[in-house]
MDTraj code that builds the backbone (N, CA, C; nanometers):
import mdtraj as md
import numpy as np

residues = "MET SER HIS VAL SER ARG TRP LEU ALA ARG GLY GLY LEU ALA VAL ALA PHE ALA ALA SER THR ALA ALA ALA GLN ALA ALA GLU PRO ILE SER PHE LEU PHE ASP GLY HIS GLY THR LEU SER PHE ALA PRO CYS PRO VAL PRO SER PRO THR CYS ALA ILE ALA THR VAL SER GLY VAL ALA ASP ASP TRP ALA GLY MET THR SER PRO ILE PRO GLY ASN TRP GLU VAL HIS VAL SER ARG THR LEU ASP LEU ALA ALA MET THR TYR VAL GLY THR PHE ALA PHE ALA ASP THR GLY ALA GLY GLY ASN ASN LEU HIS GLY SER VAL SER GLY SER TRP VAL VAL LEU THR PRO GLY GLN THR THR GLY LEU ASN ILE PHE THR VAL GLU GLY GLY SER GLY ILE PHE SER GLY THR THR GLY TYR GLY GLN SER THR THR TYR GLY ILE GLY ALA LEU GLY GLY TYR VAL GLU SER GLY ILE PHE ASN LEU THR PRO VAL PRO GLU PRO ALA THR ALA LEU LEU LEU GLY ALA GLY VAL LEU ALA PHE GLY ALA VAL ARG ARG ARG ARG ASN".split()
xyz = np.array([
    [21.8447, -0.6300, -5.4378],
    [21.7269, -0.6596, -5.3572],
    [21.6106, -0.6856, -5.4522],
    [21.5393, -0.7955, -5.4292],
    [21.4291, -0.8294, -5.5190],
    [21.3098, -0.7375, -5.4935],
    [21.2190, -0.7400, -5.5901],
    [21.0985, -0.6579, -5.5821],
    [21.0161, -0.6930, -5.4574],
    [21.0019, -0.8231, -5.4273],
    [20.9250, -0.8687, -5.3102],
    [20.9954, -0.8253, -5.1815],
    [21.1282, -0.8376, -5.1769],
    [21.2030, -0.7983, -5.0574],
    [21.1872, -0.6496, -5.0290],
    [21.1882, -0.5690, -5.1358],
    [21.1697, -0.4249, -5.1179],
    [21.0332, -0.3952, -5.0567],
    [20.9299, -0.4609, -5.1093],
    [20.7953, -0.4362, -5.0569],
    [20.7817, -0.4832, -4.9125],
    [20.8457, -0.5960, -4.8796],
    [20.8421, -0.6435, -4.7403],
    [20.9145, -0.5452, -4.6484],
    [21.0304, -0.4962, -4.6920],
    [21.1048, -0.3995, -4.6117],
    [21.0251, -0.2723, -4.5934],
    [20.9637, -0.2239, -4.7018],
    [20.8817, -0.1024, -4.6920],
    [20.7608, -0.1235, -4.6021],
    [20.6969, -0.2411, -4.6127],
    [20.5808, -0.2710, -4.5282],
    [20.6196, -0.2750, -4.3817],
    [20.7343, -0.3407, -4.3515],
    [20.7827, -0.3445, -4.2129],
    [20.8146, -0.2062, -4.1610],
    [20.8749, -0.1235, -4.2470],
    [20.9063, 0.0141, -4.2103],
    [20.7792, 0.0928, -4.1809],
    [20.6784, 0.0766, -4.2665],
    [20.5520, 0.1491, -4.2468],
    [20.4842, 0.1077, -4.1165],
    [20.4830, -0.0228, -4.0874],
    [20.4212, -0.0710, -3.9630],
    [20.4972, -0.0180, -3.8415],
    [20.6311, -0.0263, -3.8439],
    [20.7108, 0.0223, -3.7310],
    [20.6922, 0.1719, -3.7116],
    [20.6900, 0.2478, -3.8216],
    [20.6725, 0.3920, -3.8121],
    [20.5343, 0.4273, -3.7564],
    [20.4289, 0.3609, -3.8071],
    [20.2927, 0.3897, -3.7602],
    [20.2781, 0.3558, -3.6118],
    [20.3332, 0.2416, -3.5707],
    [20.3206, 0.2022, -3.4299],
    [20.3990, 0.2962, -3.3393],
    [20.5211, 0.3359, -3.3817],
    [20.5994, 0.4260, -3.2972],
    [20.5368, 0.5642, -3.2918],
    [20.4745, 0.6098, -3.4011],
    [20.4052, 0.7388, -3.4008],
    [20.2852, 0.7349, -3.3076],
    [20.2081, 0.6249, -3.3134],
    [20.0922, 0.6123, -3.2241],
    [20.1365, 0.6102, -3.0786],
    [20.2457, 0.5395, -3.0500],
    [20.2956, 0.5339, -2.9124],
    [20.3425, 0.6711, -2.8662],
    [20.4088, 0.7455, -2.9550],
    [20.4561, 0.8797, -2.9191],
    [20.3393, 0.9731, -2.8932],
    [20.2325, 0.9611, -2.9737],
    [20.1156, 1.0467, -2.9524],
    [20.0455, 1.0123, -2.8228],
    [20.0459, 0.8833, -2.7852],
    [19.9822, 0.8431, -2.6601],
    [20.0607, 0.8938, -2.5398],
    [20.1874, 0.9293, -2.5602],
    [20.2738, 0.9723, -2.4513],
    [20.2768, 1.1248, -2.4387],
    [20.1635, 1.1895, -2.4574],
    [20.1546, 1.3359, -2.4449],
    [20.1695, 1.3762, -2.2980],
    [20.2330, 1.4895, -2.2709],
    [20.2386, 1.5403, -2.1331],
    [20.0979, 1.5676, -2.0785],
    [20.0821, 1.5528, -1.9491],
    [19.9537, 1.5742, -1.8824],
    [19.9716, 1.6861, -1.7809],
    [19.8868, 1.7871, -1.7866],
    [19.8845, 1.8927, -1.6859],
    [19.7431, 1.9045, -1.6329],
    [19.7309, 1.9183, -1.5030],
    [19.5976, 1.9414, -1.4477],
    [19.6055, 2.0196, -1.3174],
    [19.5006, 2.0947, -1.2954],
    [19.4868, 2.1781, -1.1755],
    [19.4012, 2.1036, -1.0736],
    [19.4249, 2.1297, -0.9465],
    [19.3444, 2.0637, -0.8437],
    [19.3222, 2.1558, -0.7245],
    [19.2144, 2.1296, -0.6545],
    [19.1816, 2.1931, -0.5267],
    [19.1686, 2.0829, -0.4229],
    [19.2004, 2.1142, -0.2990],
    [19.1884, 2.0146, -0.1946],
    [19.1604, 2.0768, -0.0598],
    [19.1236, 1.9922, 0.0335],
    [19.1030, 2.0345, 0.1721],
    [19.1138, 1.9116, 0.2617],
    [19.1378, 1.9359, 0.3887],
    [19.1475, 1.8243, 0.4817],
    [19.1952, 1.8686, 0.6177],
    [19.2591, 1.7756, 0.6867],
    [19.3020, 1.8028, 0.8233],
    [19.4515, 1.7774, 0.8392],
    [19.5098, 1.8450, 0.9368],
    [19.6496, 1.8296, 0.9745],
    [19.6557, 1.7734, 1.1154],
    [19.7482, 1.6832, 1.1389],
    [19.7731, 1.6392, 1.2757],
    [19.9238, 1.6401, 1.2983],
    [19.9641, 1.6623, 1.4216],
    [20.1047, 1.6770, 1.4554],
    [20.1439, 1.5766, 1.5626],
    [20.2711, 1.5335, 1.5562],
    [20.3266, 1.4418, 1.6556],
    [20.4738, 1.4759, 1.6733],
    [20.5329, 1.4370, 1.7858],
    [20.6762, 1.4627, 1.8042],
    [20.7586, 1.3731, 1.7121],
    [20.8800, 1.4163, 1.6822],
    [20.9721, 1.3354, 1.6018],
    [21.0163, 1.2135, 1.6824],
    [21.0601, 1.1062, 1.6140],
    [21.1053, 0.9864, 1.6865],
    [21.2165, 1.0171, 1.7862],
    [21.3086, 1.1060, 1.7484],
    [21.4100, 1.1536, 1.8430],
    [21.3623, 1.2917, 1.8879],
    [21.3146, 1.3050, 2.0119],
    [21.2559, 1.4322, 2.0555],
    [21.3495, 1.5508, 2.0358],
    [21.2930, 1.6578, 1.9810],
    [21.3679, 1.7808, 1.9576],
    [21.2686, 1.8963, 1.9574],
    [21.3064, 2.0102, 2.0163],
    [21.2130, 2.1236, 2.0167],
    [21.1942, 2.1855, 1.8773],
    [21.2812, 2.1497, 1.7811],
    [21.2680, 2.2092, 1.6475],
    [21.2186, 2.1086, 1.5439],
    [21.1688, 1.9927, 1.5898],
    [21.1244, 1.8895, 1.4952],
    [20.9845, 1.8415, 1.5307],
    [20.9035, 1.8210, 1.4278],
    [20.7700, 1.7642, 1.4467],
    [20.7335, 1.6858, 1.3211],
    [20.6418, 1.5933, 1.3375],
    [20.5889, 1.5165, 1.2248],
    [20.4473, 1.5679, 1.1985],
    [20.4197, 1.6053, 1.0747],
    [20.2849, 1.6501, 1.0365],
    [20.2266, 1.5488, 0.9383],
    [20.1053, 1.5076, 0.9643],
    [20.0350, 1.4156, 0.8763],
    [19.9137, 1.4866, 0.8187],
    [19.9006, 1.4808, 0.6873],
    [19.7890, 1.5440, 0.6177],
    [19.6969, 1.4347, 0.5651],
    [19.5686, 1.4484, 0.5918],
    [19.4670, 1.3597, 0.5352],
    [19.3600, 1.4480, 0.4745],
    [19.3296, 1.4254, 0.3485],
    [19.2306, 1.5103, 0.2842],
    [19.1825, 1.4526, 0.1540],
    [19.1208, 1.5376, 0.0746],
    [19.0708, 1.5015, -0.0576],
    [19.1132, 1.6096, -0.1558],
    [19.1232, 1.5721, -0.2823],
    [19.1546, 1.6674, -0.3886],
    [19.0699, 1.6343, -0.5102],
    [19.0354, 1.7361, -0.5862],
    [18.9577, 1.7215, -0.7086],
    [19.0234, 1.8048, -0.8179],
    [19.0230, 1.7498, -0.9421],
    [19.0699, 1.8291, -1.0545],
    [18.9646, 1.9339, -1.0872],
    [19.0015, 2.0365, -1.1618],
    [18.9030, 2.1394, -1.1959],
    [18.9271, 2.1950, -1.3339],
    [18.8292, 2.2703, -1.3832],
    [18.8310, 2.3234, -1.5195],
    [18.9595, 2.4008, -1.5455],
    [19.0105, 2.3887, -1.6677],
    [19.1324, 2.4564, -1.7049],
    [19.2436, 2.3596, -1.7371],
    [19.2194, 2.2307, -1.7120],
    [19.3222, 2.1322, -1.7421],
    [19.3289, 2.1057, -1.8920],
    [19.4424, 2.0512, -1.9373],
    [19.4613, 2.0284, -2.0800],
    [19.3947, 1.9007, -2.1274],
    [19.3601, 1.8110, -2.0387],
    [19.2893, 1.6894, -2.0780],
    [19.2023, 1.6448, -1.9613],
    [19.0916, 1.5772, -1.9919],
    [19.0047, 1.5359, -1.8806],
    [19.0721, 1.4291, -1.7946],
    [19.0820, 1.4576, -1.6666],
    [19.1438, 1.3653, -1.5717],
    [19.0356, 1.3200, -1.4746],
    [19.0170, 1.1894, -1.4590],
    [18.9220, 1.1458, -1.3564],
    [18.9671, 1.1969, -1.2203],
    [18.8831, 1.2709, -1.1517],
    [18.9227, 1.3360, -1.0274],
    [18.8827, 1.2600, -0.9034],
    [18.8868, 1.3251, -0.7931],
    [18.8549, 1.2738, -0.6602],
    [18.9626, 1.1783, -0.6093],
    [19.0566, 1.2352, -0.5362],
    [19.1620, 1.1563, -0.4754],
    [19.1596, 1.1744, -0.3247],
    [19.1979, 1.0681, -0.2536],
    [19.2316, 1.0808, -0.1129],
    [19.3781, 1.1233, -0.1097],
    [19.4091, 1.2229, -0.0298],
    [19.5453, 1.2752, -0.0226],
    [19.6054, 1.2369, 0.1123],
    [19.7259, 1.1805, 0.1069],
    [19.7987, 1.1435, 0.2280],
    [19.9400, 1.1997, 0.2161],
    [19.9795, 1.2789, 0.3142],
    [20.1132, 1.3383, 0.3152],
    [20.1720, 1.3193, 0.4541],
    [20.2971, 1.2750, 0.4583],
    [20.3698, 1.2650, 0.5848],
    [20.4928, 1.3539, 0.5725],
    [20.5070, 1.4497, 0.6649],
    [20.6152, 1.5478, 0.6556],
    [20.6910, 1.5566, 0.7870],
    [20.8221, 1.5725, 0.7756],
    [20.9060, 1.6020, 0.8921],
    [20.9354, 1.7512, 0.8881],
    [20.8879, 1.8220, 0.9887],
    [20.8993, 1.9672, 0.9938],
    [21.0257, 2.0109, 1.0662],
    [21.0932, 2.1105, 1.0105],
    [21.2017, 2.1801, 1.0801],
    [21.1402, 2.3104, 1.1295],
    [21.1062, 2.3149, 1.2577],
    [21.0335, 2.4292, 1.3132],
    [21.1192, 2.5550, 1.3211],
    [21.2514, 2.5398, 1.3251],
    [21.3393, 2.6571, 1.3295],
    [21.3481, 2.7232, 1.1922],
    [21.3645, 2.6423, 1.0857],
    [21.3767, 2.6967, 0.9494],
    [21.2413, 2.7129, 0.8813],
    [21.1359, 2.6537, 0.9399],
    [21.0000, 2.6543, 0.8837],
    [20.9987, 2.5925, 0.7435],
    [21.0642, 2.4769, 0.7337],
    [21.0672, 2.3991, 0.6103],
    [21.0306, 2.2549, 0.6441],
    [21.0071, 2.1742, 0.5407],
    [20.9771, 2.0333, 0.5637],
    [21.0149, 1.9497, 0.4424],
    [21.0256, 1.8197, 0.4631],
    [21.0418, 1.7200, 0.3573],
    [20.9513, 1.6028, 0.3930],
    [20.9079, 1.5295, 0.2912],
    [20.8213, 1.4157, 0.3178],
    [20.7811, 1.3423, 0.1919],
    [20.6761, 1.2643, 0.2051],
    [20.6219, 1.1861, 0.0945],
    [20.4737, 1.2167, 0.0787],
    [20.4211, 1.1914, -0.0423],
    [20.2790, 1.2131, -0.0667],
    [20.2221, 1.1012, -0.1529],
    [20.0916, 1.0860, -0.1454],
    [20.0186, 0.9931, -0.2321],
    [19.8817, 1.0521, -0.2602],
    [19.8425, 1.0532, -0.3877],
    [19.7065, 1.0854, -0.4302],
    [19.6447, 0.9524, -0.4716],
    [19.5483, 0.9025, -0.3945],
    [19.4867, 0.7721, -0.4197],
    [19.3468, 0.7922, -0.4788],
    [19.3264, 0.7423, -0.5996],
    [19.1987, 0.7545, -0.6712],
    [19.0880, 0.6851, -0.5922],
    [18.9785, 0.7556, -0.5686],
    [18.8664, 0.6961, -0.4953],
    [18.7740, 0.6188, -0.5881],
    [18.7941, 0.6301, -0.7196],
    [18.7100, 0.5588, -0.8158],
    [18.7719, 0.4276, -0.8586],
    [18.7088, 0.3654, -0.9571],
    [18.7527, 0.2342, -1.0055],
    [18.8744, 0.2436, -1.0971],
    [18.9107, 0.3655, -1.1423],
    [19.0181, 0.3806, -1.2393],
    [19.1567, 0.3532, -1.1867],
    [19.1772, 0.3657, -1.0556],
    [19.3098, 0.3430, -0.9994],
    [19.4133, 0.4424, -1.0499],
    [19.3713, 0.5684, -1.0741],
    [19.4607, 0.6719, -1.1262],
    [19.5329, 0.7399, -1.0103],
    [19.6390, 0.6758, -0.9615],
    [19.7096, 0.7201, -0.8422],
    [19.8414, 0.7882, -0.8770],
    [19.8879, 0.8742, -0.7874],
    [20.0181, 0.9402, -0.7985],
    [20.0895, 0.9282, -0.6641],
    [20.2232, 0.9213, -0.6689],
    [20.2998, 0.9208, -0.5439],
    [20.4384, 0.9778, -0.5691],
    [20.5024, 1.0217, -0.4602],
    [20.6369, 1.0763, -0.4729],
    [20.6799, 1.1472, -0.3470],
    [20.7717, 1.2416, -0.3637],
    [20.8237, 1.3174, -0.2496],
    [20.7737, 1.4616, -0.2565],
    [20.7766, 1.5277, -0.1435],
    [20.7296, 1.6650, -0.1348],
    [20.8197, 1.7410, -0.0381],
    [20.8410, 1.8675, -0.0682],
    [20.9147, 1.9554, 0.0215],
    [20.8456, 2.0907, 0.0193],
    [20.8799, 2.1749, 0.1142],
    [20.8161, 2.3055, 0.1147],
    [20.8533, 2.3892, 0.2343],
    [20.7843, 2.5011, 0.2426],
    [20.8062, 2.5942, 0.3523],
    [20.6741, 2.6622, 0.3836],
    [20.6678, 2.7274, 0.4982],
    [20.5458, 2.7979, 0.5363],
    [20.5803, 2.9226, 0.6152],
    [20.4840, 3.0128, 0.6206],
    [20.4966, 3.1336, 0.7026],
    [20.3699, 3.1477, 0.7857],
    [20.3837, 3.2124, 0.8986],
    [20.2690, 3.2375, 0.9866],
    [20.2078, 3.3707, 0.9460],
    [20.0780, 3.3680, 0.9132],
    [20.0070, 3.4909, 0.8773],
    [19.9583, 3.5627, 1.0028],
    [19.8873, 3.4906, 1.0837],
    [19.8382, 3.5397, 1.2131],
    [19.8436, 3.4201, 1.3072],
    [19.8303, 3.4392, 1.4354],
    [19.8307, 3.3228, 1.5247],
    [19.7252, 3.2197, 1.4809],
    [19.7722, 3.0989, 1.4544],
    [19.6807, 2.9923, 1.4132],
    [19.6565, 2.9836, 1.2635],
    [19.7083, 3.0775, 1.1838],
    [19.6898, 3.0729, 1.0385],
    [19.8248, 3.0763, 0.9686],
    [19.8425, 2.9855, 0.8719],
    [19.9675, 2.9779, 0.7967],
    [19.9384, 2.9685, 0.6473],
    [20.0385, 2.9985, 0.5689],
    [20.0341, 2.9710, 0.4259],
    [20.1652, 2.9029, 0.3885],
    [20.1569, 2.8094, 0.2951],
    [20.2766, 2.7354, 0.2589],
    [20.2848, 2.7087, 0.1103],
    [20.4063, 2.6836, 0.0633],
    [20.4319, 2.6456, -0.0750],
    [20.4845, 2.5032, -0.0734],
    [20.4191, 2.4159, -0.1492],
    [20.4557, 2.2751, -0.1558],
    [20.5106, 2.2437, -0.2945],
    [20.6236, 2.1740, -0.3013],
    [20.6845, 2.1325, -0.4273],
    [20.6805, 1.9792, -0.4317],
    [20.6095, 1.9244, -0.5299],
    [20.5936, 1.7804, -0.5450],
    [20.6883, 1.7271, -0.6523],
    [20.7502, 1.6143, -0.6253],
    [20.8244, 1.5402, -0.7274],
    [20.7509, 1.4087, -0.7466],
    [20.6881, 1.3934, -0.8625],
    [20.6104, 1.2723, -0.8912],
    [20.7071, 1.1635, -0.9352],
    [20.7076, 1.0535, -0.8616],
    [20.7998, 0.9436, -0.8907],
    [20.7315, 0.8279, -0.9607],
    [20.5986, 0.8291, -0.9677],
    [20.5275, 0.7213, -1.0352],
    [20.3787, 0.7296, -1.0116],
    [20.3084, 0.6370, -1.0729],
    [20.1643, 0.6335, -1.0594],
    [20.1076, 0.5073, -1.1190],
    [19.9753, 0.5028, -1.1253],
    [19.9058, 0.3883, -1.1840],
    [19.7865, 0.4387, -1.2629],
    [19.7187, 0.3477, -1.3325],
    [19.6070, 0.3886, -1.4181],
    [19.6583, 0.4749, -1.5315],
    [19.5912, 0.5869, -1.5572],
    [19.6358, 0.6751, -1.6658],
    [19.7685, 0.7425, -1.6336],
    [19.8112, 0.7368, -1.5072],
    [19.9390, 0.7952, -1.4674],
    [20.0505, 0.6916, -1.4613],
    [20.0251, 0.5696, -1.5071],
    [20.1268, 0.4653, -1.5061],
    [20.2447, 0.5079, -1.5932],
    [20.3637, 0.4951, -1.5385],
    [20.4837, 0.5308, -1.6137],
    [20.5069, 0.6795, -1.6282],
    [20.4461, 0.7615, -1.5426],
    [20.4683, 0.9060, -1.5515],
    [20.5608, 0.9529, -1.4394],
    [20.6315, 1.0601, -1.4686],
    [20.7079, 1.1316, -1.3679],
    [20.6784, 1.2792, -1.3901],
    [20.7237, 1.3628, -1.3014],
    [20.7005, 1.5055, -1.3216],
    [20.7108, 1.5817, -1.1920],
    [20.6413, 1.6929, -1.1906],
    [20.6478, 1.7793, -1.0738],
    [20.5139, 1.8497, -1.0564],
    [20.4999, 1.9134, -0.9444],
    [20.3805, 1.9915, -0.9168],
    [20.4100, 2.0904, -0.8069],
    [20.3174, 2.1803, -0.7877],
    [20.3295, 2.2715, -0.6746],
    [20.1899, 2.3127, -0.6316],
    [20.1796, 2.3514, -0.5071],
    [20.0521, 2.3971, -0.4557],
    [20.0756, 2.5002, -0.3464],
    [19.9717, 2.5778, -0.3224],
    [19.9696, 2.6725, -0.2116],
    [19.8663, 2.6220, -0.1122],
    [19.9061, 2.6173, 0.0137],
    [19.8191, 2.5669, 0.1192],
    [19.7941, 2.6769, 0.2210],
    [19.6704, 2.6868, 0.2648],
    [19.6339, 2.7768, 0.3742],
    [19.5876, 2.6894, 0.4894],
    [19.6574, 2.7008, 0.6018],
    [19.6239, 2.6195, 0.7177],
    [19.5632, 2.7017, 0.8276],
    [19.4659, 2.6418, 0.8943],
    [19.4029, 2.7038, 1.0106],
    [19.4323, 2.6121, 1.1275],
    [19.5448, 2.6423, 1.1957],
    [19.5958, 2.5540, 1.2989],
    [19.4977, 2.5254, 1.4102],
    [19.4233, 2.6261, 1.4529],
    [19.3304, 2.6071, 1.5648],
    [19.2244, 2.5035, 1.5298],
    [19.1875, 2.4967, 1.4018],
    [19.0861, 2.4007, 1.3592],
    [19.1480, 2.2717, 1.3058],
    [19.2811, 2.2716, 1.2878],
    [19.3484, 2.1543, 1.2340],
    [19.3144, 2.1275, 1.0893],
    [19.2787, 2.2319, 1.0125],
    [19.2382, 2.2108, 0.8739],
    [19.3228, 2.2890, 0.7759],
    [19.3035, 2.2600, 0.6474],
    [19.3734, 2.3328, 0.5417],
    [19.2892, 2.3324, 0.4142],
    [19.3178, 2.4279, 0.3274],
    [19.2666, 2.4290, 0.1899],
    [19.3881, 2.4460, 0.0991],
    [19.3761, 2.3966, -0.0255],
    [19.4931, 2.3908, -0.1131],
    [19.4510, 2.4067, -0.2586],
    [19.5355, 2.4717, -0.3380],
    [19.5187, 2.4799, -0.4831],
    [19.6540, 2.4539, -0.5457],
    [19.6571, 2.3744, -0.6540],
    [19.7852, 2.3428, -0.7145],
    [19.7738, 2.2922, -0.8561],
    [19.8880, 2.2521, -0.9110],
    [19.8971, 2.2012, -1.0468],
    [20.0009, 2.0897, -1.0512],
    [19.9740, 1.9888, -1.1336],
    [20.0707, 1.8841, -1.1642],
    [20.1033, 1.8903, -1.3124],
    [20.2307, 1.8732, -1.3466],
    [20.2778, 1.8619, -1.4846],
    [20.3511, 1.7290, -1.4942],
    [20.2933, 1.6355, -1.5697],
    [20.3460, 1.5000, -1.5758],
    [20.3915, 1.4655, -1.7167],
    [20.4979, 1.3859, -1.7249],
    [20.5507, 1.3422, -1.8532],
    [20.5575, 1.1906, -1.8533],
    [20.4912, 1.1259, -1.9491],
    [20.5013, 0.9793, -1.9574],
    [20.6435, 0.9374, -1.9916],
    [20.6909, 0.8330, -1.9268],
    [20.8219, 0.7758, -1.9563],
    [20.7989, 0.6660, -2.0594],
    [20.8663, 0.6712, -2.1765],
    [20.8427, 0.5679, -2.2780],
    [20.8722, 0.4291, -2.2228],
    [20.7839, 0.3345, -2.2549],
    [20.8058, 0.1968, -2.2145],
    [20.9188, 0.1387, -2.2987],
    [20.9921, 0.0401, -2.2477],
    [21.1007, -0.0196, -2.3258],
    [21.0528, -0.0721, -2.4612],
    [20.9309, -0.1277, -2.4663],
    [20.8799, -0.1806, -2.5935],
    [20.8620, -0.0684, -2.6954],
    [20.8194, 0.0492, -2.6496],
    [20.8033, 0.1631, -2.7398],
    [20.9379, 0.2072, -2.7946],
    [21.0376, 0.2130, -2.7082],
    [21.1709, 0.2530, -2.7525],
    [21.2275, 0.1511, -2.8515],
    [21.2045, 0.0208, -2.8259],
    [21.2516, -0.0820, -2.9183],
    [21.1814, -0.0710, -3.0528],
    [21.0510, -0.0441, -3.0505],
    [20.9755, -0.0306, -3.1748],
    [21.0245, 0.0887, -3.2556],
    [21.0504, 0.1987, -3.1881],
    [21.1028, 0.3159, -3.2573],
    [21.2415, 0.2860, -3.3148],
    [21.3240, 0.2170, -3.2382],
    [21.4566, 0.1794, -3.2870],
    [21.4490, 0.0881, -3.4080],
    [21.3542, -0.0065, -3.4063],
    [21.3369, -0.0963, -3.5206],
    [21.2955, -0.0189, -3.6446],
    [21.2094, 0.0804, -3.6261],
    [21.1677, 0.1636, -3.7396],
    [21.2846, 0.2403, -3.7987],
    [21.3704, 0.2952, -3.7131],
    [21.4877, 0.3699, -3.7601],
    [21.5839, 0.2764, -3.8334],
    [21.6076, 0.1568, -3.7765],
    [21.6962, 0.0607, -3.8418],
    [21.6412, 0.0159, -3.9769],
    [21.5106, -0.0115, -3.9833],
    [21.4498, -0.0525, -4.1104],
    [21.4621, 0.0590, -4.2135],
    [21.4401, 0.1820, -4.1708],
    [21.4537, 0.2953, -4.2626],
    [21.5974, 0.3045, -4.3143],
    [21.6948, 0.2881, -4.2239],
    [21.8348, 0.2932, -4.2640],
    [21.8706, 0.1815, -4.3610],
    [21.8178, 0.0609, -4.3369],
    [21.8466, -0.0522, -4.4257],
    [21.7905, -0.0274, -4.5648],
    [21.6686, 0.0238, -4.5736],
    [21.6085, 0.0525, -4.7045],
    [21.6889, 0.1590, -4.7765],
    [21.7314, 0.2642, -4.7073],
    [21.8096, 0.3718, -4.7703],
    [21.9447, 0.3186, -4.8197],
    [22.0088, 0.2342, -4.7369],
    [22.1398, 0.1803, -4.7733],
    [22.1302, 0.0916, -4.8984],
    [22.0289, 0.0061, -4.9022],
    [22.0128, -0.0832, -5.0172],
    [21.9756, -0.0058, -5.1432],
    [21.9012, 0.1022, -5.1241],
    [21.8613, 0.1836, -5.2379],
    [21.9832, 0.2492, -5.3019],
    [22.0797, 0.2914, -5.2178],
    [22.2014, 0.3563, -5.2679],
    [22.2968, 0.2513, -5.3201],
])
top = md.Topology()
chain = top.add_chain()
for i, resn in enumerate(residues, 1):
    res = top.add_residue(resn, chain, resSeq=i)
    for name in ("N", "CA", "C"):
        top.add_atom(name, md.element.get_by_symbol(name[0]), res)
traj = md.Trajectory(xyz[None], top)
C-alpha cells in the first residue's frame, strides 16, 4: 500500500468514525416526567354489551422539572380506550400532539386497569408503548406509565407519569458505522 493510499484510508476511517460517534451521541435515550388533566367521556361499544364501553380522553400534558433533558412541553392528549367493565381493564391508542411549532409528537398504544376508590372516584395505572413520533421524537420508540385519578361525577381526571424513549438508529447511521468498521478492518489487514 502506498504512502498516499494509507493516508487516504486513514482519513476515510477518521471521517467515518467521527460521523458515527456524533450520530451515536445524538441518539441518547430521552426520559421525561409529565403532568396532565382533562376530561373523560363514555359511549357504548359498537356491539352493545353490559361489560364493554368506549372511553375517550381529551386533555393537556406538560413536562416538568426532573427530566434528563429539556423537552418542549405542552401537548394535547387524545386517548381512545375500549373498557372491559367486568375485569376493570382497557386497551387503546394514544397521541400526545405538540401545541407549539416544534411538532414534537408521540403516539402508540396504551393499556391499563383501574380501581374504584369511592363512588365517582377512581385511580388507574396506564402503560404506554410508544410506537413513533415526530420532531425531536422522530424515530423513537419506548414505553411510559402514568397514574390517573378520575372524578367520574365531574368527568375529569388528573395524571402524573414518565416516558422513557430510545432513538432508533436511522439506516444511514448504521451504514456509516458499518463503513467505519470495514475501513478499520481494511487498514488493519493491510498493515499486517
